[in-house]
Gaussian input, Z-matrix of N, CA and C with variables (Angstrom, degrees):
# hf/3-21g

backbone

0 1
 N
 C     1     B1
 C     2     B2     1     A1
 N     3     B3     2     A2     1     D1
 C     4     B4     3     A3     2     D2
 C     5     B5     4     A4     3     D3
 N     6     B6     5     A5     4     D4
 C     7     B7     6     A6     5     D5
 C     8     B8     7     A7     6     D6
 N     9     B9     8     A8     7     D7
 C    10    B10     9     A9     8     D8
 C    11    B11    10    A10     9     D9
 N    12    B12    11    A11    10    D10
 C    13    B13    12    A12    11    D11
 C    14    B14    13    A13    12    D12
 N    15    B15    14    A14    13    D13
 C    16    B16    15    A15    14    D14
 C    17    B17    16    A16    15    D15
 N    18    B18    17    A17    16    D16
 C    19    B19    18    A18    17    D17
 C    20    B20    19    A19    18    D18
 N    21    B21    20    A20    19    D19
 C    22    B22    21    A21    20    D20
 C    23    B23    22    A22    21    D21
 N    24    B24    23    A23    22    D22
 C    25    B25    24    A24    23    D23
 C    26    B26    25    A25    24    D24
 N    27    B27    26    A26    25    D25
 C    28    B28    27    A27    26    D26
 C    29    B29    28    A28    27    D27
 N    30    B30    29    A29    28    D28
 C    31    B31    30    A30    29    D29
 C    32    B32    31    A31    30    D30
 N    33    B33    32    A32    31    D31
 C    34    B34    33    A33    32    D32
 C    35    B35    34    A34    33    D33
 N    36    B36    35    A35    34    D34
 C    37    B37    36    A36    35    D35
 C    38    B38    37    A37    36    D36
 N    39    B39    38    A38    37    D37
 C    40    B40    39    A39    38    D38
 C    41    B41    40    A40    39    D39
 N    42    B42    41    A41    40    D40
 C    43    B43    42    A42    41    D41
 C    44    B44    43    A43    42    D42
 N    45    B45    44    A44    43    D43
 C    46    B46    45    A45    44    D44
 C    47    B47    46    A46    45    D45
 N    48    B48    47    A47    46    D46
 C    49    B49    48    A48    47    D47
 C    50    B50    49    A49    48    D48
 N    51    B51    50    A50    49    D49
 C    52    B52    51    A51    50    D50
 C    53    B53    52    A52    51    D51
 N    54    B54    53    A53    52    D52
 C    55    B55    54    A54    53    D53
 C    56    B56    55    A55    54    D54
 N    57    B57    56    A56    55    D55
 C    58    B58    57    A57    56    D56
 C    59    B59    58    A58    57    D57
 N    60    B60    59    A59    58    D58
 C    61    B61    60    A60    59    D59
 C    62    B62    61    A61    60    D60
 N    63    B63    62    A62    61    D61
 C    64    B64    63    A63    62    D62
 C    65    B65    64    A64    63    D63
 N    66    B66    65    A65    64    D64
 C    67    B67    66    A66    65    D65
 C    68    B68    67    A67    66    D66
 N    69    B69    68    A68    67    D67
 C    70    B70    69    A69    68    D68
 C    71    B71    70    A70    69    D69
 N    72    B72    71    A71    70    D70
 C    73    B73    72    A72    71    D71
 C    74    B74    73    A73    72    D72
 N    75    B75    74    A74    73    D73
 C    76    B76    75    A75    74    D74
 C    77    B77    76    A76    75    D75
 N    78    B78    77    A77    76    D76
 C    79    B79    78    A78    77    D77
 C    80    B80    79    A79    78    D78
 N    81    B81    80    A80    79    D79
 C    82    B82    81    A81    80    D80
 C    83    B83    82    A82    81    D81
 N    84    B84    83    A83    82    D82
 C    85    B85    84    A84    83    D83
 C    86    B86    85    A85    84    D84
 N    87    B87    86    A86    85    D85
 C    88    B88    87    A87    86    D86
 C    89    B89    88    A88    87    D87
 N    90    B90    89    A89    88    D88
 C    91    B91    90    A90    89    D89
 C    92    B92    91    A91    90    D90
 N    93    B93    92    A92    91    D91
 C    94    B94    93    A93    92    D92
 C    95    B95    94    A94    93    D93
 N    96    B96    95    A95    94    D94
 C    97    B97    96    A96    95    D95
 C    98    B98    97    A97    96    D96
 N    99    B99    98    A98    97    D97
 C   100   B100    99    A99    98    D98
 C   101   B101   100   A100    99    D99
 N   102   B102   101   A101   100   D100
 C   103   B103   102   A102   101   D101
 C   104   B104   103   A103   102   D102
 N   105   B105   104   A104   103   D103
 C   106   B106   105   A105   104   D104
 C   107   B107   106   A106   105   D105
 N   108   B108   107   A107   106   D106
 C   109   B109   108   A108   107   D107
 C   110   B110   109   A109   108   D108
 N   111   B111   110   A110   109   D109
 C   112   B112   111   A111   110   D110
 C   113   B113   112   A112   111   D111
 N   114   B114   113   A113   112   D112
 C   115   B115   114   A114   113   D113
 C   116   B116   115   A115   114   D114
 N   117   B117   116   A116   115   D115
 C   118   B118   117   A117   116   D116
 C   119   B119   118   A118   117   D117
 N   120   B120   119   A119   118   D118
 C   121   B121   120   A120   119   D119
 C   122   B122   121   A121   120   D120
 N   123   B123   122   A122   121   D121
 C   124   B124   123   A123   122   D122
 C   125   B125   124   A124   123   D123
 N   126   B126   125   A125   124   D124
 C   127   B127   126   A126   125   D125
 C   128   B128   127   A127   126   D126
 N   129   B129   128   A128   127   D127
 C   130   B130   129   A129   128   D128
 C   131   B131   130   A130   129   D129
 N   132   B132   131   A131   130   D130
 C   133   B133   132   A132   131   D131
 C   134   B134   133   A133   132   D132
 N   135   B135   134   A134   133   D133
 C   136   B136   135   A135   134   D134
 C   137   B137   136   A136   135   D135
 N   138   B138   137   A137   136   D136
 C   139   B139   138   A138   137   D137
 C   140   B140   139   A139   138   D138
 N   141   B141   140   A140   139   D139
 C   142   B142   141   A141   140   D140
 C   143   B143   142   A142   141   D141
 N   144   B144   143   A143   142   D142
 C   145   B145   144   A144   143   D143
 C   146   B146   145   A145   144   D144
 N   147   B147   146   A146   145   D145
 C   148   B148   147   A147   146   D146
 C   149   B149   148   A148   147   D147
 N   150   B150   149   A149   148   D148
 C   151   B151   150   A150   149   D149
 C   152   B152   151   A151   150   D150
 N   153   B153   152   A152   151   D151
 C   154   B154   153   A153   152   D152
 C   155   B155   154   A154   153   D153
 N   156   B156   155   A155   154   D154
 C   157   B157   156   A156   155   D155
 C   158   B158   157   A157   156   D156
 N   159   B159   158   A158   157   D157
 C   160   B160   159   A159   158   D158
 C   161   B161   160   A160   159   D159
 N   162   B162   161   A161   160   D160
 C   163   B163   162   A162   161   D161
 C   164   B164   163   A163   162   D162
 N   165   B165   164   A164   163   D163
 C   166   B166   165   A165   164   D164
 C   167   B167   166   A166   165   D165
 N   168   B168   167   A167   166   D166
 C   169   B169   168   A168   167   D167
 C   170   B170   169   A169   168   D168
 N   171   B171   170   A170   169   D169
 C   172   B172   171   A171   170   D170
 C   173   B173   172   A172   171   D171
 N   174   B174   173   A173   172   D172
 C   175   B175   174   A174   173   D173
 C   176   B176   175   A175   174   D174
 N   177   B177   176   A176   175   D175
 C   178   B178   177   A177   176   D176
 C   179   B179   178   A178   177   D177
 N   180   B180   179   A179   178   D178
 C   181   B181   180   A180   179   D179
 C   182   B182   181   A181   180   D180
 N   183   B183   182   A182   181   D181
 C   184   B184   183   A183   182   D182
 C   185   B185   184   A184   183   D183
 N   186   B186   185   A185   184   D184
 C   187   B187   186   A186   185   D185
 C   188   B188   187   A187   186   D186
 N   189   B189   188   A188   187   D187
 C   190   B190   189   A189   188   D188
 C   191   B191   190   A190   189   D189
 N   192   B192   191   A191   190   D190
 C   193   B193   192   A192   191   D191
 C   194   B194   193   A193   192   D192
 N   195   B195   194   A194   193   D193
 C   196   B196   195   A195   194   D194
 C   197   B197   196   A196   195   D195
 N   198   B198   197   A197   196   D196
 C   199   B199   198   A198   197   D197
 C   200   B200   199   A199   198   D198
 N   201   B201   200   A200   199   D199
 C   202   B202   201   A201   200   D200
 C   203   B203   202   A202   201   D201
 N   204   B204   203   A203   202   D202
 C   205   B205   204   A204   203   D203
 C   206   B206   205   A205   204   D204
 N   207   B207   206   A206   205   D205
 C   208   B208   207   A207   206   D206
 C   209   B209   208   A208   207   D207
 N   210   B210   209   A209   208   D208
 C   211   B211   210   A210   209   D209
 C   212   B212   211   A211   210   D210
 N   213   B213   212   A212   211   D211
 C   214   B214   213   A213   212   D212
 C   215   B215   214   A214   213   D213
 N   216   B216   215   A215   214   D214
 C   217   B217   216   A216   215   D215
 C   218   B218   217   A217   216   D216
 N   219   B219   218   A218   217   D217
 C   220   B220   219   A219   218   D218
 C   221   B221   220   A220   219   D219
 N   222   B222   221   A221   220   D220
 C   223   B223   222   A222   221   D221
 C   224   B224   223   A223   222   D222
 N   225   B225   224   A224   223   D223
 C   226   B226   225   A225   224   D224
 C   227   B227   226   A226   225   D225
 N   228   B228   227   A227   226   D226
 C   229   B229   228   A228   227   D227
 C   230   B230   229   A229   228   D228
 N   231   B231   230   A230   229   D229
 C   232   B232   231   A231   230   D230
 C   233   B233   232   A232   231   D231
 N   234   B234   233   A233   232   D232
 C   235   B235   234   A234   233   D233
 C   236   B236   235   A235   234   D234
 N   237   B237   236   A236   235   D235
 C   238   B238   237   A237   236   D236
 C   239   B239   238   A238   237   D237
 N   240   B240   239   A239   238   D238
 C   241   B241   240   A240   239   D239
 C   242   B242   241   A241   240   D240
 N   243   B243   242   A242   241   D241
 C   244   B244   243   A243   242   D242
 C   245   B245   244   A244   243   D243
 N   246   B246   245   A245   244   D244
 C   247   B247   246   A246   245   D245
 C   248   B248   247   A247   246   D246
 N   249   B249   248   A248   247   D247
 C   250   B250   249   A249   248   D248
 C   251   B251   250   A250   249   D249
 N   252   B252   251   A251   250   D250
 C   253   B253   252   A252   251   D251
 C   254   B254   253   A253   252   D252
 N   255   B255   254   A254   253   D253
 C   256   B256   255   A255   254   D254
 C   257   B257   256   A256   255   D255
 N   258   B258   257   A257   256   D256
 C   259   B259   258   A258   257   D257
 C   260   B260   259   A259   258   D258
 N   261   B261   260   A260   259   D259
 C   262   B262   261   A261   260   D260
 C   263   B263   262   A262   261   D261
 N   264   B264   263   A263   262   D262
 C   265   B265   264   A264   263   D263
 C   266   B266   265   A265   264   D264
 N   267   B267   266   A266   265   D265
 C   268   B268   267   A267   266   D266
 C   269   B269   268   A268   267   D267
 N   270   B270   269   A269   268   D268
 C   271   B271   270   A270   269   D269
 C   272   B272   271   A271   270   D270
 N   273   B273   272   A272   271   D271
 C   274   B274   273   A273   272   D272
 C   275   B275   274   A274   273   D273
 N   276   B276   275   A275   274   D274
 C   277   B277   276   A276   275   D275
 C   278   B278   277   A277   276   D276
 N   279   B279   278   A278   277   D277
 C   280   B280   279   A279   278   D278
 C   281   B281   280   A280   279   D279
 N   282   B282   281   A281   280   D280
 C   283   B283   282   A282   281   D281
 C   284   B284   283   A283   282   D282
 N   285   B285   284   A284   283   D283
 C   286   B286   285   A285   284   D284
 C   287   B287   286   A286   285   D285
 N   288   B288   287   A287   286   D286
 C   289   B289   288   A288   287   D287
 C   290   B290   289   A289   288   D288
 N   291   B291   290   A290   289   D289
 C   292   B292   291   A291   290   D290
 C   293   B293   292   A292   291   D291
 N   294   B294   293   A293   292   D292
 C   295   B295   294   A294   293   D293
 C   296   B296   295   A295   294   D294
 N   297   B297   296   A296   295   D295
 C   298   B298   297   A297   296   D296
 C   299   B299   298   A298   297   D297
 N   300   B300   299   A299   298   D298
 C   301   B301   300   A300   299   D299
 C   302   B302   301   A301   300   D300
 N   303   B303   302   A302   301   D301
 C   304   B304   303   A303   302   D302
 C   305   B305   304   A304   303   D303
 N   306   B306   305   A305   304   D304
 C   307   B307   306   A306   305   D305
 C   308   B308   307   A307   306   D306
 N   309   B309   308   A308   307   D307
 C   310   B310   309   A309   308   D308
 C   311   B311   310   A310   309   D309
 N   312   B312   311   A311   310   D310
 C   313   B313   312   A312   311   D311
 C   314   B314   313   A313   312   D312
 N   315   B315   314   A314   313   D313
 C   316   B316   315   A315   314   D314
 C   317   B317   316   A316   315   D315
 N   318   B318   317   A317   316   D316
 C   319   B319   318   A318   317   D317
 C   320   B320   319   A319   318   D318
 N   321   B321   320   A320   319   D319
 C   322   B322   321   A321   320   D320
 C   323   B323   322   A322   321   D321
 N   324   B324   323   A323   322   D322
 C   325   B325   324   A324   323   D323
 C   326   B326   325   A325   324   D324
 N   327   B327   326   A326   325   D325
 C   328   B328   327   A327   326   D326
 C   329   B329   328   A328   327   D327
 N   330   B330   329   A329   328   D328
 C   331   B331   330   A330   329   D329
 C   332   B332   331   A331   330   D330
 N   333   B333   332   A332   331   D331
 C   334   B334   333   A333   332   D332
 C   335   B335   334   A334   333   D333
 N   336   B336   335   A335   334   D334
 C   337   B337   336   A336   335   D335
 C   338   B338   337   A337   336   D336
 N   339   B339   338   A338   337   D337
 C   340   B340   339   A339   338   D338
 C   341   B341   340   A340   339   D339

   B1=1.4640
   B2=1.5068
   B3=1.2936
   B4=1.4573
   B5=1.5235
   B6=1.3420
   B7=1.4704
   B8=1.5245
   B9=1.3047
   B10=1.4657
   B11=1.5272
   B12=1.2961
   B13=1.4627
   B14=1.5255
   B15=1.3353
   B16=1.4624
   B17=1.5228
   B18=1.3014
   B19=1.4690
   B20=1.5342
   B21=1.3098
   B22=1.4690
   B23=1.5322
   B24=1.3513
   B25=1.4693
   B26=1.5311
   B27=1.3285
   B28=1.4734
   B29=1.5252
   B30=1.3170
   B31=1.4628
   B32=1.5307
   B33=1.3303
   B34=1.4714
   B35=1.5235
   B36=1.3158
   B37=1.4714
   B38=1.5245
   B39=1.3281
   B40=1.4720
   B41=1.5211
   B42=1.3028
   B43=1.4606
   B44=1.5279
   B45=1.3333
   B46=1.4682
   B47=1.5294
   B48=1.3268
   B49=1.4665
   B50=1.5234
   B51=1.3457
   B52=1.4693
   B53=1.5328
   B54=1.3356
   B55=1.4688
   B56=1.5339
   B57=1.3279
   B58=1.4682
   B59=1.5217
   B60=1.3176
   B61=1.4709
   B62=1.5277
   B63=1.3249
   B64=1.4736
   B65=1.5220
   B66=1.3335
   B67=1.4672
   B68=1.5273
   B69=1.3287
   B70=1.4579
   B71=1.5255
   B72=1.3332
   B73=1.4681
   B74=1.5249
   B75=1.3154
   B76=1.4709
   B77=1.5246
   B78=1.3319
   B79=1.4683
   B80=1.5216
   B81=1.3207
   B82=1.4692
   B83=1.5210
   B84=1.3266
   B85=1.4639
   B86=1.5256
   B87=1.3435
   B88=1.4640
   B89=1.5282
   B90=1.3338
   B91=1.4645
   B92=1.5247
   B93=1.3085
   B94=1.4632
   B95=1.5237
   B96=1.3215
   B97=1.4591
   B98=1.5277
   B99=1.3308
   B100=1.4618
   B101=1.5301
   B102=1.2947
   B103=1.4536
   B104=1.5269
   B105=1.3105
   B106=1.4593
   B107=1.5208
   B108=1.3371
   B109=1.4587
   B110=1.5294
   B111=1.3282
   B112=1.4665
   B113=1.5203
   B114=1.3098
   B115=1.4559
   B116=1.5244
   B117=1.3245
   B118=1.4673
   B119=1.5376
   B120=1.3386
   B121=1.4631
   B122=1.5275
   B123=1.3322
   B124=1.4633
   B125=1.5314
   B126=1.3312
   B127=1.4617
   B128=1.5275
   B129=1.3317
   B130=1.4665
   B131=1.5245
   B132=1.3297
   B133=1.4649
   B134=1.5292
   B135=1.3211
   B136=1.4618
   B137=1.5266
   B138=1.3332
   B139=1.4760
   B140=1.5270
   B141=1.3322
   B142=1.4633
   B143=1.5232
   B144=1.3090
   B145=1.4638
   B146=1.5241
   B147=1.3352
   B148=1.4617
   B149=1.5284
   B150=1.3145
   B151=1.4732
   B152=1.5225
   B153=1.3270
   B154=1.4598
   B155=1.5288
   B156=1.3037
   B157=1.4651
   B158=1.5318
   B159=1.3235
   B160=1.4650
   B161=1.5299
   B162=1.3382
   B163=1.4530
   B164=1.5246
   B165=1.3251
   B166=1.4544
   B167=1.5199
   B168=1.3267
   B169=1.4580
   B170=1.5235
   B171=1.3233
   B172=1.4629
   B173=1.5213
   B174=1.3252
   B175=1.4613
   B176=1.5218
   B177=1.3155
   B178=1.4637
   B179=1.5255
   B180=1.3191
   B181=1.4570
   B182=1.5244
   B183=1.3036
   B184=1.4670
   B185=1.5220
   B186=1.3232
   B187=1.4677
   B188=1.5232
   B189=1.3232
   B190=1.4657
   B191=1.5236
   B192=1.3184
   B193=1.4577
   B194=1.5117
   B195=1.3140
   B196=1.4587
   B197=1.5229
   B198=1.3212
   B199=1.4623
   B200=1.5248
   B201=1.2938
   B202=1.4607
   B203=1.5243
   B204=1.3299
   B205=1.4606
   B206=1.5237
   B207=1.3340
   B208=1.4614
   B209=1.5191
   B210=1.3187
   B211=1.4671
   B212=1.5244
   B213=1.3288
   B214=1.4618
   B215=1.5331
   B216=1.3302
   B217=1.4684
   B218=1.5236
   B219=1.3343
   B220=1.4640
   B221=1.5322
   B222=1.3142
   B223=1.4671
   B224=1.5223
   B225=1.3322
   B226=1.4624
   B227=1.5272
   B228=1.3411
   B229=1.4675
   B230=1.5273
   B231=1.3207
   B232=1.4645
   B233=1.5162
   B234=1.3109
   B235=1.4562
   B236=1.5242
   B237=1.3227
   B238=1.4679
   B239=1.5241
   B240=1.3195
   B241=1.4578
   B242=1.5255
   B243=1.3295
   B244=1.4573
   B245=1.5230
   B246=1.3005
   B247=1.4622
   B248=1.5287
   B249=1.3215
   B250=1.4611
   B251=1.5313
   B252=1.3218
   B253=1.4612
   B254=1.5258
   B255=1.3381
   B256=1.4714
   B257=1.5279
   B258=1.3506
   B259=1.4615
   B260=1.5293
   B261=1.3191
   B262=1.4605
   B263=1.5243
   B264=1.3348
   B265=1.4500
   B266=1.5249
   B267=1.3080
   B268=1.4590
   B269=1.5271
   B270=1.3214
   B271=1.4538
   B272=1.5263
   B273=1.3190
   B274=1.4591
   B275=1.5185
   B276=1.3119
   B277=1.4636
   B278=1.5181
   B279=1.2995
   B280=1.4555
   B281=1.5282
   B282=1.3250
   B283=1.4667
   B284=1.5365
   B285=1.3297
   B286=1.4636
   B287=1.5369
   B288=1.3095
   B289=1.4632
   B290=1.5130
   B291=1.3253
   B292=1.4601
   B293=1.5254
   B294=1.3278
   B295=1.4722
   B296=1.5263
   B297=1.3352
   B298=1.4703
   B299=1.5309
   B300=1.3109
   B301=1.4590
   B302=1.5224
   B303=1.3227
   B304=1.4588
   B305=1.5258
   B306=1.3418
   B307=1.4666
   B308=1.5293
   B309=1.3124
   B310=1.4572
   B311=1.5255
   B312=1.3262
   B313=1.4679
   B314=1.5251
   B315=1.3330
   B316=1.4679
   B317=1.5189
   B318=1.3214
   B319=1.4648
   B320=1.5222
   B321=1.3190
   B322=1.4663
   B323=1.5303
   B324=1.3150
   B325=1.4737
   B326=1.5203
   B327=1.3210
   B328=1.4663
   B329=1.5327
   B330=1.3228
   B331=1.4637
   B332=1.5312
   B333=1.3191
   B334=1.4684
   B335=1.5261
   B336=1.3301
   B337=1.4648
   B338=1.5158
   B339=1.3409
   B340=1.4730
   B341=1.4850
   A1=108.65
   A2=117.28
   A3=123.40
   A4=106.83
   A5=115.97
   A6=117.78
   A7=110.71
   A8=115.95
   A9=118.56
   A10=110.18
   A11=115.91
   A12=121.03
   A13=108.20
   A14=114.92
   A15=120.38
   A16=109.80
   A17=114.86
   A18=119.56
   A19=109.11
   A20=115.43
   A21=120.32
   A22=111.77
   A23=120.37
   A24=118.83
   A25=113.18
   A26=116.70
   A27=119.81
   A28=109.96
   A29=117.56
   A30=120.67
   A31=110.72
   A32=117.15
   A33=120.20
   A34=111.05
   A35=116.69
   A36=119.83
   A37=111.08
   A38=116.15
   A39=119.73
   A40=110.91
   A41=116.48
   A42=120.80
   A43=110.44
   A44=116.57
   A45=121.06
   A46=110.62
   A47=116.85
   A48=121.11
   A49=110.73
   A50=116.72
   A51=120.21
   A52=110.60
   A53=115.12
   A54=119.98
   A55=110.64
   A56=117.39
   A57=121.47
   A58=110.90
   A59=116.67
   A60=121.03
   A61=110.45
   A62=116.70
   A63=120.03
   A64=111.36
   A65=117.29
   A66=120.46
   A67=110.74
   A68=117.05
   A69=120.71
   A70=110.52
   A71=117.16
   A72=120.21
   A73=110.91
   A74=116.79
   A75=120.51
   A76=110.16
   A77=117.08
   A78=120.76
   A79=111.10
   A80=116.92
   A81=120.59
   A82=110.35
   A83=116.00
   A84=119.82
   A85=111.33
   A86=116.87
   A87=120.02
   A88=110.55
   A89=116.60
   A90=119.88
   A91=111.31
   A92=116.58
   A93=120.40
   A94=111.77
   A95=116.41
   A96=120.22
   A97=112.75
   A98=117.42
   A99=120.59
   A100=109.17
   A101=115.63
   A102=120.49
   A103=109.01
   A104=116.03
   A105=121.05
   A106=110.15
   A107=115.55
   A108=118.93
   A109=111.63
   A110=116.72
   A111=121.85
   A112=109.05
   A113=115.54
   A114=119.50
   A115=108.78
   A116=118.02
   A117=119.76
   A118=112.41
   A119=117.12
   A120=120.42
   A121=110.42
   A122=117.29
   A123=120.59
   A124=110.60
   A125=117.05
   A126=120.65
   A127=110.63
   A128=117.07
   A129=121.35
   A130=110.47
   A131=116.78
   A132=120.03
   A133=111.59
   A134=117.62
   A135=120.49
   A136=109.95
   A137=117.09
   A138=119.37
   A139=110.80
   A140=116.86
   A141=120.11
   A142=110.98
   A143=116.96
   A144=120.44
   A145=110.98
   A146=117.13
   A147=120.40
   A148=111.14
   A149=116.37
   A150=120.59
   A151=112.53
   A152=117.62
   A153=121.60
   A154=108.48
   A155=117.11
   A156=121.94
   A157=113.26
   A158=117.99
   A159=121.26
   A160=112.12
   A161=116.57
   A162=120.98
   A163=111.06
   A164=115.23
   A165=122.36
   A166=106.74
   A167=116.15
   A168=120.87
   A169=107.02
   A170=115.11
   A171=122.20
   A172=109.02
   A173=115.25
   A174=119.35
   A175=107.87
   A176=115.55
   A177=120.28
   A178=110.11
   A179=115.52
   A180=120.46
   A181=110.10
   A182=115.92
   A183=123.43
   A184=113.02
   A185=116.54
   A186=122.54
   A187=113.56
   A188=115.69
   A189=119.59
   A190=112.50
   A191=117.02
   A192=120.81
   A193=111.25
   A194=116.02
   A195=119.79
   A196=111.78
   A197=115.73
   A198=120.95
   A199=107.30
   A200=115.90
   A201=121.16
   A202=108.80
   A203=115.32
   A204=121.21
   A205=107.80
   A206=115.15
   A207=118.69
   A208=109.07
   A209=115.97
   A210=121.28
   A211=111.33
   A212=117.89
   A213=120.52
   A214=111.05
   A215=116.93
   A216=120.75
   A217=110.83
   A218=116.58
   A219=121.35
   A220=110.19
   A221=116.63
   A222=121.07
   A223=110.16
   A224=116.87
   A225=120.76
   A226=111.24
   A227=116.69
   A228=120.36
   A229=111.03
   A230=116.74
   A231=120.82
   A232=110.79
   A233=116.32
   A234=119.67
   A235=110.97
   A236=116.55
   A237=120.72
   A238=113.09
   A239=116.92
   A240=120.25
   A241=113.26
   A242=116.98
   A243=118.58
   A244=112.58
   A245=116.55
   A246=120.81
   A247=113.99
   A248=119.01
   A249=120.64
   A250=112.18
   A251=116.61
   A252=121.46
   A253=108.97
   A254=116.86
   A255=120.19
   A256=113.03
   A257=117.55
   A258=118.37
   A259=110.98
   A260=116.28
   A261=121.12
   A262=111.61
   A263=116.17
   A264=121.41
   A265=110.36
   A266=115.26
   A267=121.32
   A268=108.52
   A269=116.23
   A270=120.58
   A271=108.91
   A272=116.49
   A273=122.09
   A274=109.31
   A275=115.58
   A276=119.17
   A277=107.34
   A278=116.93
   A279=121.08
   A280=109.83
   A281=116.30
   A282=120.59
   A283=110.72
   A284=117.11
   A285=120.24
   A286=110.99
   A287=115.44
   A288=120.05
   A289=111.81
   A290=116.34
   A291=120.13
   A292=111.46
   A293=117.33
   A294=120.94
   A295=110.05
   A296=116.62
   A297=120.41
   A298=110.99
   A299=116.85
   A300=120.75
   A301=110.60
   A302=117.07
   A303=121.13
   A304=110.66
   A305=116.98
   A306=120.51
   A307=111.05
   A308=116.14
   A309=120.68
   A310=110.48
   A311=116.79
   A312=120.56
   A313=110.81
   A314=116.56
   A315=120.66
   A316=111.04
   A317=117.45
   A318=120.80
   A319=112.00
   A320=116.68
   A321=120.91
   A322=110.43
   A323=115.89
   A324=120.13
   A325=109.87
   A326=116.61
   A327=121.38
   A328=110.23
   A329=117.35
   A330=121.11
   A331=111.39
   A332=115.80
   A333=120.12
   A334=110.50
   A335=116.37
   A336=119.86
   A337=112.24
   A338=117.04
   A339=120.01
   A340=108.04
   D1=130.66
   D2=176.64
   D3=-115.58
   D4=120.41
   D5=-178.04
   D6=-67.52
   D7=151.44
   D8=178.35
   D9=-68.90
   D10=156.57
   D11=177.85
   D12=-67.10
   D13=133.24
   D14=-179.20
   D15=-83.37
   D16=-178.83
   D17=177.51
   D18=-63.37
   D19=161.47
   D20=-177.05
   D21=-58.36
   D22=-44.79
   D23=178.48
   D24=-60.47
   D25=-39.12
   D26=179.60
   D27=-67.90
   D28=-44.75
   D29=178.80
   D30=-62.27
   D31=-38.77
   D32=176.95
   D33=-63.24
   D34=-41.51
   D35=178.38
   D36=-64.45
   D37=-42.19
   D38=177.60
   D39=-61.96
   D40=-43.24
   D41=178.82
   D42=-62.37
   D43=-44.57
   D44=178.44
   D45=-62.43
   D46=-40.68
   D47=178.48
   D48=-61.65
   D49=-45.97
   D50=178.57
   D51=-59.33
   D52=-42.28
   D53=179.87
   D54=-62.66
   D55=-47.25
   D56=179.59
   D57=-62.72
   D58=-38.30
   D59=178.56
   D60=-64.11
   D61=-42.64
   D62=177.40
   D63=-63.36
   D64=-41.21
   D65=177.90
   D66=-63.12
   D67=-41.68
   D68=179.07
   D69=-62.18
   D70=-40.63
   D71=178.57
   D72=-64.88
   D73=-42.00
   D74=178.74
   D75=-61.91
   D76=-45.35
   D77=178.83
   D78=-63.75
   D79=-39.01
   D80=178.40
   D81=-63.50
   D82=-43.94
   D83=179.41
   D84=-62.69
   D85=-37.56
   D86=178.06
   D87=-64.80
   D88=-40.37
   D89=179.94
   D90=-64.91
   D91=-32.21
   D92=-179.62
   D93=-68.64
   D94=-20.40
   D95=-176.46
   D96=-97.88
   D97=15.60
   D98=179.56
   D99=-61.95
   D100=133.17
   D101=-179.89
   D102=-88.00
   D103=127.65
   D104=-180.00
   D105=-76.76
   D106=151.65
   D107=178.94
   D108=-90.05
   D109=3.80
   D110=175.72
   D111=-112.39
   D112=145.21
   D113=176.74
   D114=-71.57
   D115=160.85
   D116=176.79
   D117=-55.87
   D118=-36.73
   D119=178.42
   D120=-64.54
   D121=-43.85
   D122=178.61
   D123=-63.61
   D124=-41.12
   D125=177.74
   D126=-61.50
   D127=-41.66
   D128=178.97
   D129=-64.19
   D130=-42.57
   D131=-179.91
   D132=-65.05
   D133=-38.76
   D134=177.78
   D135=-65.66
   D136=-41.17
   D137=176.75
   D138=-60.25
   D139=-41.95
   D140=178.77
   D141=-63.57
   D142=-41.79
   D143=179.00
   D144=-66.60
   D145=-38.14
   D146=177.85
   D147=-61.07
   D148=-34.63
   D149=-179.30
   D150=-80.80
   D151=-10.54
   D152=179.19
   D153=-85.50
   D154=117.11
   D155=-175.32
   D156=-72.08
   D157=-6.96
   D158=178.73
   D159=-81.24
   D160=-13.09
   D161=-176.34
   D162=-126.52
   D163=156.62
   D164=172.51
   D165=-124.03
   D166=130.39
   D167=177.54
   D168=-105.29
   D169=127.68
   D170=-177.58
   D171=-125.49
   D172=162.67
   D173=170.42
   D174=-85.17
   D175=132.34
   D176=179.30
   D177=-70.88
   D178=159.89
   D179=175.75
   D180=-61.59
   D181=151.48
   D182=174.02
   D183=57.67
   D184=33.53
   D185=176.25
   D186=53.63
   D187=42.34
   D188=179.47
   D189=-87.08
   D190=6.01
   D191=177.57
   D192=104.92
   D193=-177.49
   D194=-178.08
   D195=-74.08
   D196=151.98
   D197=172.48
   D198=-134.88
   D199=160.49
   D200=-174.87
   D201=-130.94
   D202=144.28
   D203=177.97
   D204=-145.83
   D205=145.99
   D206=176.05
   D207=-64.93
   D208=138.39
   D209=-177.71
   D210=-56.13
   D211=-44.24
   D212=-178.32
   D213=-62.80
   D214=-38.94
   D215=178.37
   D216=-67.79
   D217=-39.98
   D218=178.95
   D219=-61.37
   D220=-44.32
   D221=179.35
   D222=-64.05
   D223=-44.31
   D224=179.46
   D225=-62.45
   D226=-43.43
   D227=177.94
   D228=-61.76
   D229=-42.56
   D230=179.78
   D231=-61.93
   D232=-43.76
   D233=178.38
   D234=-63.72
   D235=-51.57
   D236=-175.74
   D237=-65.55
   D238=-41.10
   D239=-173.77
   D240=-86.81
   D241=-16.76
   D242=-174.90
   D243=-131.65
   D244=-72.56
   D245=-167.06
   D246=-67.08
   D247=-28.86
   D248=179.41
   D249=-90.26
   D250=3.33
   D251=178.48
   D252=-79.95
   D253=100.84
   D254=-174.68
   D255=-75.43
   D256=-3.78
   D257=172.71
   D258=-82.43
   D259=-16.21
   D260=-179.84
   D261=-109.98
   D262=-41.07
   D263=-175.36
   D264=-115.27
   D265=152.53
   D266=178.47
   D267=-117.29
   D268=132.87
   D269=177.39
   D270=-72.61
   D271=132.97
   D272=177.26
   D273=-114.78
   D274=143.25
   D275=171.43
   D276=-72.41
   D277=168.19
   D278=178.64
   D279=-58.69
   D280=-42.39
   D281=-179.22
   D282=-64.04
   D283=-44.03
   D284=177.98
   D285=-61.86
   D286=-41.38
   D287=178.67
   D288=-62.45
   D289=-42.43
   D290=178.97
   D291=-64.72
   D292=-37.91
   D293=177.80
   D294=-64.03
   D295=-46.97
   D296=178.70
   D297=-62.55
   D298=-39.77
   D299=179.41
   D300=-63.38
   D301=-43.27
   D302=178.57
   D303=-62.78
   D304=-42.70
   D305=177.67
   D306=-62.56
   D307=-39.63
   D308=178.74
   D309=-63.32
   D310=-44.21
   D311=178.40
   D312=-60.94
   D313=-45.29
   D314=-179.55
   D315=-63.12
   D316=-44.34
   D317=178.78
   D318=-64.26
   D319=-37.78
   D320=178.78
   D321=-64.89
   D322=-45.24
   D323=178.68
   D324=-61.63
   D325=-42.38
   D326=179.47
   D327=-61.54
   D328=-43.30
   D329=179.11
   D330=-62.91
   D331=-40.51
   D332=-178.97
   D333=-66.40
   D334=-40.40
   D335=-178.39
   D336=-71.49
   D337=-32.23
   D338=-179.16
   D339=-78.81

């Protein structure tokens, strides 16, 4: 079955759509051919390190590339530099935490309903 030719505006839109689709495919193909700045060996080593639970791989500041830190050191730094800072954070007892959590749930439900 071959559909009948549509009106000129419809045929023009179809033609434009086909053209845009072809351009999108060309752009997609170009993106697939991006050359990495790491060798295949370096990429393999980073994948291996990512799978190692003893390390955390992060992006460095200012796009300087990947950096790696031992998980235990990362946790210790986070605690020391942030969570244990009593000028920024307040320690809550379990009961206080549960009360705040319940209030948060209630406020969230209220926001969703409104």
